[in-house]
C-alpha positions, 0 to 999 in steps of 0.5 A, spaced: 875 329 311 872 336 309 874 334 302 870 328 300 864 332 304 864 338 299 866 334 293 860 329 295 856 336 295 858 338 289 856 332 285 849 332 288 848 339 287 851 338 278 846 332 278 840 335 282 841 341 276 842 338 270 835 334 271 831 340 272 829 342 265 824 347 261 820 344 255 821 349 249 816 346 243 817 340 245 823 341 246 828 339 252 833 345 255 836 346 263 833 351 266 841 354 265 840 353 258 834 357 258 836 363 262 843 363 257 838 364 252 834 369 255 840 373 257 842 373 249 835 375 247 836 381 251 842 383 249 839 382 241 834 386 243 839 392 246 843 392 240 836 392 234 833 398 239 841 402 238 840 401 231 833 402 231 831 397 228 824 396 229 823 388 226 828 385 230 826 389 236 819 385 236 823 378 234 827 379 240 821 382 244 817 376 242 823 371 243 824 374 251 816 373 252 816 366 250 822 364 254 820 368 261 813 364 260 817 358 261 821 359 265 815 361 270 818 369 271 814 376 270 814 379 263 817 384 260 813 389 257 815 393 251 810 399 251 815 402 245 812 396 240 806 396 243 807 388 247 804 388 254 
């Protein structure tokens, strides 16, 4: 009986998570996909910073802020790039 209730809860949870979407330029992504994209953008920013590539740092900083806005979370500031 316990196993049946666990499986039922897992199915309910996966259905509700899969239905939560954010809108990016008319496209629909799950919240999980948006968080994954944010994580990758931060990784790209850190790599660009180590390489002293201001162009890529600006590109990633703008992507990070865009995704953060779509997720309705606090926007990061990048004072070294003049973005706040």
